[in-house]
N, C-alpha and C positions, 0 to 999 in steps of 0.2 A: 504493500500500500504506500509505503514511503517513497518508492520509486515513481509512483503515479503523481504524488504531490510534487516531487522535484521536476517531473516532465511538464506538468501544467504550469508551474511557476516559471520554468525556463522559457516555454513558448510565450506565455503572457509577457514576460520580461522583454522578449525579442520583439513581439508584435506591438505591444502597447507601450512598454517602457522606452524602447528605442524609437518610437513614433513611426515605425515602418508602415502601419496601417494609415496613418495620417497622410504620408507622402503618396501612398497608393491611391487613396481616395481623392486627394487633391488632383493628382495626375489624371485620373479618370474623369473627374468633374470638368477640368479644363479641356481635355480631349473631346468629350462629348458636347460641350458647349460650342466649341468651334465646328465640329462635324454637323451639328444641327443648326448652325448659324444663329446660335443663341435663341432658340425657339421659345425658351421660358419667358423671354421679354417680348419678342415679336408677336407671339400668339397668345399673350396673357388673356386678352378679352375672350378669345375662343375657348381657352381652358375653362374659364368660369362658366361660359355658356354650356359647354359639354357637361360639366358637373351638375348643374341645376336643371338640365333637360330631363335627367332621371330616367334614361332609357331602360327598358326591360325586355327580356326575351319573350317569345311567344308563350312560354310556359310559366311566365311570371317569375323568372329567375332573379338572380342578384343584380341590382342596378348599379350604375356608376356611383351614384350618391352613397349607396350602401357599402361599396368597396372602399369609398373614401372614408366613411365612418370606421370601417374595420382597420384600414391602414393607419388612420389617425389614433385609434384606440391603442394600437401597439406602439406607435411612436411616442404618444403623450403618456408619461408616467411620472414616477417620483423623480426621475432624472431631470425633468423639465423644471423642477424646483431645486432640489439638492445639487444637481449638476451645475446649474447656472450660478447658484450661490457660490459654489466652490470655484468656478471659473473667475468670478468677480473677486473673491477673496484672495486668490493667488495671482491673477493677472491684472486685476484692477478693472475699472469701467471700460477701458479700451478693448478688452476681450470681446465685448458685445459687438463692436464693429466687425471684427474678424468672423464672429459667429454669423452675422448677417451675410457677409460676403460669401462665405463657403456654402451657405444654404442656397443662395441665388445661383451659384455655379452647380452645386450638387443636384439641383432639380433636373438638370439635363441627364444626369446619370439615372435618376429615378425614371425618367421618361423612357430611356432606352431599355433598361432591364424589365420594366413592366410591359412594354410593347412586345418584347421577346417572350414574356411569360404567356401572353395571349396567343401569339403565333404558334408556340410549341406546347400548348396545353393538351390535356386528354379529355375526351368526351365520354362521360359515363352513360350507362344504359338508360338512366332516367332523363337524359338530356342535360344534366348539370355538367359543370366543368371542374376539373382538378388540375392543378399545375403548380409551377414554381421553378426555381433554379435546378433542382434534380431532374425534372422533366425536360428542361431545356438541354441539359447535359446529355441525357440519354437520347433524345430525338435528334438533336443537331450534331452531336459529336460521337454518338454511339459508344459512350463511356459510362455504362451503368454503374460500374464500381465506384467511379468518382461521384456520381449522383448519390449513391448510398452513403458515402463518407459525408457529403454535404447534409443529407437528411439526418444522419446520426448526430452531426454537430448541432443541427437545429434543435433536436430533442434535448440534448445536453444543455444547450443555451436556455431553452424554455423552462426546463426544470429549475435552473438557477434563477432566472428572471422571476418566476412565480414566487420563489422564496423571498427574493429581495422586495417584491411588491407587497407581499403579505406582511413582512416585517415592518415595512414602511407604514402600513396601515395601523398595526398595533402599537408601534412606537409613537406615532402621532397622537393616538388616543391616550396612552399611559403617560405621555409628557404633560397632558392637560388634566386628566382625571386620574385619581389614585385609589378609587374604590376597591376594596378587598385586597390591597397589596400584600397584606400580612398573611393571607390565606394561600396555601400552596396550590390548591386546585380551583377554588371559586374566586379567582382574581380576574381583573378586567382583561388582562392580556390573554389568558387562557380562553375566557368566554368569547372574546372578540375573534380569536383565531378559529374557534369552532363555528361561530356564526358565519364568518366569511366563507369557510369551507363548505358549509351546508348550503349557503346561498348559491355559490358557483356550481355545486353538485346538482342543485335543483334545475338551474338553467341548462346544464349540459345533459342531464339524464332524464329529468321528469317534466320538463316544460311541455305544455299541450299545444304550443304554437304550431300552426300549419307550415310555416316557413322554418328555415334553420333557426333554432332557438337562440344561438349565439348572435347571429345577425340581427334577429328581432330585438334582442336585449340592447345591443350596441346602438341600434337605431334610436333608442330612447335615451341611453346614457350619454353618448358622445355629444349630441346637441345641448343637452342639459348642462353638462359639466363645462362645456365651452362658454355657454351663455352666462352662467353664474360667475365664472372667472373673469370674462371680459367686462361684465357689468361692474364687478368690484374694482377692476383696474381703471375703468372709465371714471368711476367715482373718485378714486385716488388721484387720477390725473387732474380732474376738474378742481378738486380741493387743493391741488398743489400747482396751479397754473403758473404762478410767478416763478416757480423753481424749475420748470421744464426746460426753458432755453439754456440755463446753465448746465443742467444735466446732459442735454444733447451735446453741448459744447465740450463737456468733460469727456464724454464717450469718444468723440472724434479726436480731441487733442491727445488723449491718453493712448489712442490706437496706434500712434506712431512714435511711442516711446517718450512722451513728455514726462511731466512730473510723476515720479513713482508713487503708486497707491498700493497700500497693503504690502509693500516690499516687492512689487512686481517689476521685472526688467522688461525690455522690449521683446526679448525672446519668449518670456513667460506670457506676456500680453497676447502675442500672436498665437502661440501654440495652444494656450488654454481656450481661446476663442474658437480656433479651428477645430480642436478636439471636441469641444462642446457641441458645435454645430453639426459636425460629421456624425458623432455617436448618438446624438439626439434624433436627428431626422432619418438616420439609417440608410440614406441613399448610398448604394454600393454594396450593402450587406446581402441584398437579395431577399430580405425579410418580406417586404411588401409584395414580392412576386407571388406568394401564396394567395394573397388577397386579389391581386390583379387578374390572375388566371381564372378566378371564379365568376367574373362578370359576364352577363349576357349582353354583348354589344357587337356591332357590325364592323368595327374598325379598330385594329390594335392601337393606332395612334391616339384615339380618343381616351382609351384607358391609360395610356402612358401619360397623357396630359393630366388626368385626374390624380395620379400618384405624384406627378411633379408639383401639383398644387398643394398636395398634402405636406410636402417638404416646406413650402412657404408658410403654411399655417403653423406647423410645429415650431419652427424656429423664429420666423418674423413676427408671429402673433403670441404664441404661448410662452416661449422662452424670453421674448422681449418683455412680456407682461411681468414675468418674475423679476427680471432685471430692473425694470422701472420701479417696482414696489420697493426693492432694496435700496436703489440709488436715491430715492426721494426721502430717505430717512436720515436724520442727522447722524454723523459718524459716532458721536458720543453715546447715542442710544443703543448702538449695536457693537460697540467696542468690546473686543475679547470673545465675541460669539462667532459660531461657525455652523454650517449645515442647517438642519431643520430648526435648531434653536434660534439662529439668526433670522430665518424667514418668519418664524412665529413672532419674534420680537418686532419685526418690521410690520407685520400685519396688525399686531396689537397697537402699535403706534398710530397706524392709519385708521383702524376700525374700532379702537378702544376695546371694550369688554367682549365684543363678538369676534375679535380678530383670531384668537386661538381656536375657538370652536369652528370658525370658518375654515381654518387650515385643516382641521380634522375631517370635515365634510369633503373638502377639496381633495385631500389625499385619498380618501375612501373611493371616490368616483374615478380619479386618475388611475389608481392602482388596480381596482376591480376591472376596469375596462381593458387594461393591459393584460391581466390574467386571462380574461375571456378571449382576447385576440390571439394570444399564444396558444390557447387551447384549440382554436380553429386552425392556426398555422400548423401546429403539431399534428393534427389529424391528417393534413395533406402530406406531411413528411413521412409519417408512419405508413400511410397508404402507399407511398412510393416504395418503401422498403418491402412491404408485403401486404397484399390486399385481403387481410383477415380482419373481420369486424371485431374479433376477440382481442387481437393485438391492439387495436385502436381503443377498445374499452379499457384494456390494461393501462395504456398510456394515460387516458383521462383519469382513471382511478388513482394512479401514482401522482398525477398533477394535483388532485384534491388533497392527497396526503401531504404533499409538499407545501400546500397552503397552510396547513395546521403546523407543520414542523417549522416552517419559516416564521410563522406568527409568534411562536413562543421562544425562539432563540435565534441568534445570529450564528450561522455556520460559514465562516469566512472561506473555507475550501469550496463549498457549494457555490458561493458567490464568485470565486475564482474560476470555477467551471463555466459559469455563465459568460465571463470574459473570454475564456478559452474557446467555447463553442462559437461565439460571435466572431472572434478573430479568424478561426478556420473558415467559417462561412464567407466572411468578407474577402479573404485571400482567394478562395476558389471562385467566388462570383465574379470578381473583377478580372481575374485571369481568363475566365470563360467569355464574358460578354464583350470585351474589347475586340477580339478577332472575329466575332460572329455578329457584329452590330449591323451589318449591311441590310438585312431584311427589315429591321426597325427603321433605319434611315430611309429605305425605299418606301415603306409604308407612310412615313411622314411626308415625303415628296408627293406621293399619290394623293394624300389627304389635302395637302395644300392646293393641288390642282383642282380638286373637287370644290374647295372653298372659293376658288377664283371663278 
């Protein structure tokens, strides 16, 4: 077992510690931005139009808007809060500028990979679609063994992500409420872990919805959590109007290595912003491909546009909202704080007594939506490995167990496994999509001709 620990740490140290993934993702983002002639800017109005047209297949399958909710659910999680806070703490406000920049470029990567997921997906007997990077690898490259490695890395990643999200929920609750802390079994952390596990199990196994129960749930959760967060941020911005110009000025001045904030150097400013943007919106990891492939739509480019828009929403809206909340607080109020403690202090400053409870509600919806999304993604990954419903049921049962385990304790090795799985996924996905991007680029050209 110790050898496994060492291997995981070594791979994570190489991919994450040495920033190899950062350079791979930036390279892919720049390459695809130029190859698509910066479609994310040229066709932005068309992207929004495709999203809200809400097309569905003849059998009432999954629409573009629903895959957008699914992709957003996976992208938006605890990292959009804790990760952004960490980026600001280490790199200063300037990190936000680089976070914005990498999101705008990375949306081109999301377009290409999602378009390929539609082109190389699998049609099931009931008319539904299943796909993702493993299916692209098998159909386009005839390398099923590599697809299985990617699918296994996905499952490993999702088990770890589930624990991280579950622990984020219970930690946010117990940091505000301490009921039953002295009781070994009937304490708030244990009860909330069980409650979240039961709720997710109900959605996955027992929902009576005629559609996919996960999709149906996310259709309700994602818009709600986005609305309450955006409304809260708008209130904060309105009540701090006079401070906004100086905040924006600080972001841009610090982006290029101006006055050091929180001990950040120019390299730390750039790298923390880039990493936060890349690892939050997931463009290049192939995660969103599982969602993209499920859509009932007549053109791969349309779905590529939907996932590209998801990158904008994740980073330019949700991550920026977190940054603004923190940066509009006097430094003396949050001095010495970090992570969720810093964010809760910032929300309490802005919203007074409802600040801390609001964070609890926000974390609950952010994290539950991510858990449901990876449950859906994992089904596709397991289906690729073997088309056994019992294997998939086993995956989902273990996922429920992980919710409880993650809720009651932090297992840093499991969390390292999540980074390990995501790292392997990203390396494989980028190395695969760059040489086979032509069908996606051709689909974009054809779609632009249709528009004309």
